[in-house]
C-alpha positions as CSV (number, residue, x, y, z in Angstrom):
1,X,-61.4,-52.9,83.9
2,X,-64.5,-50.7,83.5
3,X,-62.6,-48.0,81.7
4,X,-61.0,-50.5,79.3
5,X,-64.3,-52.2,78.4
6,X,-66.0,-48.8,77.8
7,X,-63.2,-47.7,75.4
8,X,-63.5,-51.1,73.6
9,X,-67.3,-50.7,73.4
10,X,-67.0,-47.2,72.1
11,X,-64.6,-48.3,69.4
12,X,-66.9,-51.1,68.4
13,X,-69.9,-48.8,68.3
14,X,-68.0,-46.3,66.2
15,X,-67.0,-49.0,63.8
16,X,-70.6,-50.2,63.4
17,X,-71.8,-46.7,63.0
18,X,-69.2,-46.1,60.2
19,X,-70.3,-49.3,58.4
20,X,-74.0,-48.3,58.7
21,X,-73.3,-44.9,57.4
22,X,-71.3,-46.2,54.5
23,X,-74.0,-48.7,53.6
24,X,-76.6,-45.9,53.7
25,X,-74.5,-43.8,51.5
26,X,-74.0,-46.6,48.9
27,X,-77.8,-47.3,49.0
28,X,-78.6,-43.7,48.4
29,X,-76.5,-43.5,45.3
30,X,-78.5,-46.4,43.7
31,X,-81.7,-44.4,43.3
32,X,-82.0,-42.0,40.4
33,X,-84.3,-40.6,37.8
34,X,-84.3,-41.2,34.0
35,X,-85.6,-38.4,31.8
36,X,-86.1,-38.4,28.0
37,X,-85.4,-35.5,25.7
38,X,-87.3,-35.6,22.4
39,X,-85.8,-33.4,19.6
40,X,-87.1,-32.5,16.1
41,X,-84.1,-34.4,14.7
42,X,-85.2,-37.9,15.5
43,X,-88.3,-40.0,16.3
44,X,-86.2,-41.5,19.2
45,X,-85.5,-39.8,22.4
46,X,-82.3,-39.1,24.3
47,X,-82.4,-40.8,27.6
48,X,-80.4,-39.3,30.6
49,X,-79.8,-41.0,33.9
50,X,-79.7,-38.3,36.6
51,X,-77.6,-38.4,39.8
52,X,-80.3,-37.6,42.3
53,X,-78.5,-38.4,45.5
54,X,-75.0,-37.1,44.7
55,X,-76.1,-33.8,43.0
56,X,-79.5,-33.3,44.7
57,X,-79.8,-29.5,44.4
58,X,-79.0,-29.6,40.6
59,X,-81.3,-32.5,39.9
60,X,-84.1,-30.9,41.9
61,X,-83.6,-27.7,39.9
62,X,-83.7,-29.5,36.6
63,X,-86.8,-31.6,37.5
64,X,-88.6,-28.4,38.6
65,X,-88.1,-27.0,35.1
66,X,-89.3,-30.2,33.5
67,X,-92.4,-30.3,35.8
68,X,-93.3,-26.8,34.5
69,X,-92.7,-27.8,30.9
70,X,-90.1,-25.1,30.7
71,X,-88.0,-26.9,28.1
72,X,-90.8,-28.0,25.8
73,X,-90.5,-26.3,22.4
74,X,-87.2,-24.6,23.3
75,X,-84.2,-24.8,20.9
76,X,-80.6,-25.9,20.9
77,X,-78.9,-22.5,20.8
78,X,-75.2,-23.5,20.8
79,X,-73.0,-26.1,19.2
80,X,-69.2,-25.9,19.8
81,X,-67.8,-28.7,17.6
82,X,-65.9,-31.4,19.5
83,X,-66.8,-29.6,22.7
84,X,-70.5,-29.2,23.8
85,X,-74.1,-29.0,22.6
86,X,-76.1,-26.5,24.7
87,X,-79.8,-25.9,25.2
88,X,-82.4,-25.0,27.8
89,X,-82.4,-21.2,27.7
90,X,-84.1,-20.0,24.5
91,X,-87.1,-20.4,22.3
92,X,-87.9,-19.4,18.7
93,X,-91.2,-17.4,18.6
94,X,-91.3,-16.6,14.9
95,X,-88.6,-14.0,14.4
96,X,-85.1,-13.1,15.5
97,X,-83.8,-12.7,18.1
98,X,-84.4,-16.0,20.0
99,X,-86.6,-15.4,23.0
100,X,-84.8,-15.9,26.4
101,X,-86.8,-18.2,28.7
102,X,-87.2,-16.7,32.2
103,X,-85.0,-18.7,34.7
104,X,-85.6,-19.5,38.3
105,X,-83.2,-18.6,41.0
106,X,-79.6,-19.9,40.6
107,X,-78.6,-23.3,42.1
108,X,-75.6,-24.1,44.2
109,X,-72.7,-25.6,42.4
110,X,-72.1,-29.4,42.9
111,X,-68.9,-30.3,41.0
112,X,-68.7,-33.9,42.1
113,X,-68.2,-35.6,38.7
114,X,-66.0,-35.1,35.8
115,X,-67.1,-33.5,32.5
116,X,-66.5,-36.5,30.3
117,X,-68.0,-37.6,27.0
118,X,-71.7,-38.4,27.3
119,X,-72.5,-36.5,30.5
120,X,-74.9,-33.6,31.0
121,X,-73.8,-30.6,33.0
122,X,-75.2,-27.1,34.0
123,X,-74.1,-24.0,32.1
124,X,-73.5,-20.8,34.1
125,X,-72.2,-17.3,33.9
126,X,-68.5,-16.6,33.6
127,X,-66.7,-16.0,36.9
128,X,-69.8,-16.9,38.9
129,X,-69.5,-20.3,40.5
130,X,-73.1,-20.6,41.8
131,X,-75.0,-19.1,38.8
132,X,-76.5,-22.1,37.0
133,X,-80.2,-21.8,36.3
134,X,-82.0,-23.3,33.3
135,X,-79.3,-23.9,30.7
136,X,-77.4,-27.2,30.3
137,X,-75.1,-28.9,27.9
138,X,-73.9,-32.3,26.7
139,X,-70.2,-33.0,26.7
140,X,-69.2,-34.2,23.2
141,X,-65.8,-35.4,24.5
142,X,-63.7,-35.6,27.7
143,X,-63.5,-32.0,28.7
144,X,-61.3,-32.6,31.7
145,X,-57.9,-32.6,30.1
146,X,-55.4,-30.8,32.4
147,X,-53.4,-29.7,29.4
148,X,-56.3,-27.8,27.8
149,X,-57.7,-24.4,28.6
150,X,-61.3,-25.6,28.4
151,X,-60.9,-28.0,31.3
152,X,-64.5,-27.8,32.6
153,X,-63.6,-29.6,35.9
154,X,-61.5,-26.6,36.9
155,X,-63.0,-23.6,35.2
156,X,-65.3,-21.3,37.2
157,X,-65.3,-23.7,40.2
158,X,-66.0,-26.7,38.0
159,X,-69.2,-27.3,36.0
160,X,-71.8,-29.6,37.7
161,X,-72.3,-32.9,35.9
162,X,-75.7,-34.2,37.1
163,X,-76.4,-37.0,34.7
164,X,-75.2,-39.4,32.0
165,X,-76.6,-40.2,28.6
166,X,-77.7,-43.9,28.5
167,X,-79.4,-43.8,25.1
168,X,-79.5,-41.6,22.1
169,X,-76.0,-40.1,22.2
170,X,-76.0,-40.6,18.4
171,X,-78.7,-38.0,18.2
172,X,-76.5,-35.5,20.1
173,X,-73.7,-36.3,17.7
174,X,-76.0,-35.7,14.8
175,X,-76.8,-32.2,16.2
176,X,-73.1,-31.6,16.6
177,X,-72.5,-32.4,12.9
178,X,-74.8,-29.6,11.6
179,X,-72.6,-27.5,9.4
180,X,-74.3,-24.1,9.5
181,X,-73.6,-22.6,12.9
182,X,-75.1,-19.1,12.9
183,X,-74.7,-15.9,15.0
184,X,-77.5,-13.7,16.2
185,X,-77.0,-11.0,18.7
186,X,-74.9,-12.4,21.6
187,X,-75.5,-16.0,20.6
188,X,-72.9,-17.8,18.6
189,X,-73.0,-21.3,17.1
190,X,-76.7,-21.6,16.7
191,X,-77.2,-24.9,14.6
192,X,-79.4,-24.1,11.6
193,X,-80.9,-26.7,9.3
194,X,-80.9,-25.0,5.9
195,X,-80.5,-26.0,2.2
196,X,-77.0,-26.8,1.0
197,X,-76.9,-23.7,-1.3
198,X,-77.9,-21.4,1.6
199,X,-75.9,-19.7,4.3
200,X,-76.5,-18.0,7.6
201,X,-77.0,-14.7,5.9
202,X,-80.0,-16.2,4.1
203,X,-81.7,-16.8,7.5
204,X,-83.0,-13.3,8.1
205,X,-86.5,-14.8,8.3
206,X,-86.1,-18.4,9.6
207,X,-88.8,-20.8,10.4
208,X,-89.2,-23.4,13.2
209,X,-88.0,-26.0,10.8
210,X,-84.6,-24.4,10.6
211,X,-83.9,-25.0,14.3
212,X,-83.2,-28.1,16.4
213,X,-86.2,-28.0,18.6
214,X,-86.4,-29.6,22.0
215,X,-90.0,-30.8,21.6
216,X,-90.4,-32.3,25.0
217,X,-88.4,-33.2,28.1
218,X,-90.2,-35.6,30.5
219,X,-89.5,-38.0,33.3
220,X,-89.5,-41.6,32.1
221,X,-88.6,-43.4,35.3
222,X,-88.9,-41.5,38.6
223,X,-88.1,-44.1,41.2
224,X,-86.6,-47.4,40.1
225,X,-83.0,-48.3,40.7
226,X,-81.6,-47.1,37.3
227,X,-77.9,-46.3,37.7
228,X,-76.5,-49.6,39.0
229,X,-74.5,-50.0,35.8
230,X,-73.2,-46.5,35.7
231,X,-69.8,-45.6,37.0
232,X,-69.5,-41.8,36.7
233,X,-66.0,-40.5,36.9
234,X,-65.2,-38.3,39.9
235,X,-63.6,-35.0,39.3
236,X,-59.9,-34.8,40.1
237,X,-60.4,-31.4,41.6
238,X,-62.4,-31.5,44.8
239,X,-63.6,-28.4,46.6
240,X,-63.4,-29.6,50.2
241,X,-64.8,-26.5,51.9
242,X,-67.5,-25.7,49.2
243,X,-66.3,-22.2,48.7
244,X,-66.2,-22.5,44.9
245,X,-62.4,-22.6,44.7
246,X,-60.8,-26.0,44.0
247,X,-58.4,-27.3,46.6
248,X,-55.6,-27.2,44.1
249,X,-56.1,-23.4,43.8
250,X,-57.1,-22.8,47.5
251,X,-54.5,-21.8,50.1
252,X,-57.1,-22.7,52.8
253,X,-59.0,-25.7,51.4
254,X,-60.6,-26.3,54.8
255,X,-61.8,-22.8,55.4
256,X,-64.8,-21.6,53.3
257,X,-64.1,-18.0,54.3
258,X,-60.5,-17.8,53.0
259,X,-58.9,-18.8,49.7
260,X,-55.7,-16.8,49.5
261,X,-53.3,-15.5,52.2
262,X,-54.0,-11.9,53.1
263,X,-51.3,-9.2,53.1
264,X,-50.7,-9.6,56.8
265,X,-50.1,-13.4,56.4
266,X,-47.8,-12.8,53.5
267,X,-45.9,-10.1,55.4
268,X,-45.6,-12.3,58.5
269,X,-44.3,-15.2,56.4
270,X,-41.7,-13.0,54.7
271,X,-40.6,-11.7,58.1
272,X,-40.0,-15.1,59.5
273,X,-38.2,-16.1,56.3
274,X,-35.9,-13.1,56.6
275,X,-35.2,-13.8,60.3
276,X,-34.3,-17.4,59.5
277,X,-32.0,-16.4,56.7
278,X,-30.3,-13.8,58.9
279,X,-29.8,-16.5,61.5
280,X,-28.2,-18.9,59.0
281,X,-26.0,-16.2,57.7
282,X,-24.8,-15.2,61.2
283,X,-24.1,-18.8,62.2
284,X,-22.2,-19.3,58.9
285,X,-20.1,-16.2,59.6
286,X,-19.2,-17.3,63.1
287,X,-18.3,-20.7,61.8
288,X,-15.9,-19.2,59.2
289,X,-14.3,-17.0,61.8
290,X,-13.6,-20.0,64.1
């Protein structure tokens, strides 16, 4: 009798603990920060609701740059039409080339949410999963289509979406519609505001007025429950073991130290396959003789 009661109590306690944990998890997702991004293109600001509790390292990284006024007077340095608007890494200091802003240490990748229209995500180096620092981009459309090569949910371990635009997406679209996208050095797609009769080649000596300037990025609401109406789309491609390789591409999705079978594993599998096939062949031969 004692043993049965104990097991029953343990099951009840586990169930209660599970409910409590779930409740805490749901409560945690309710708290978030709203930041506003003021550009030279509008008197209004872009407002972004950050996902503090679900992408904590990325949000903390972003807020640290804001606290240090890192983004103030930087410029939008890339527009890829119908794809992304990117900023956070460069400043115009009076002459070409654009001045690269010194980044902090890279932040761990947190690819929880999908790169859909209206979200903000971290940019990073190619083929380097955990390389995001100060640059970020807005998704102009759903960049999670499995049929497209620029599926940002799968590329490079997935790009971390850490917030959602709740106001001012029209300002982002206005930036994306700038016709003159210029190249300077390694930077391509720099949106330039110039006269209709001018081209990028006339921009040898540009002025501040020729750029989309990020005048200020500041925290608007640091503590209130602000994301209760948001329903961010989860990525279809989880990385269960956090090794930077999506489960769909990972031969060992539960082992962060392995992603593909090694030569010994492959050889062993082939050996067993060969033995099985030989056994089937021998059995078939005996059957035919009988």
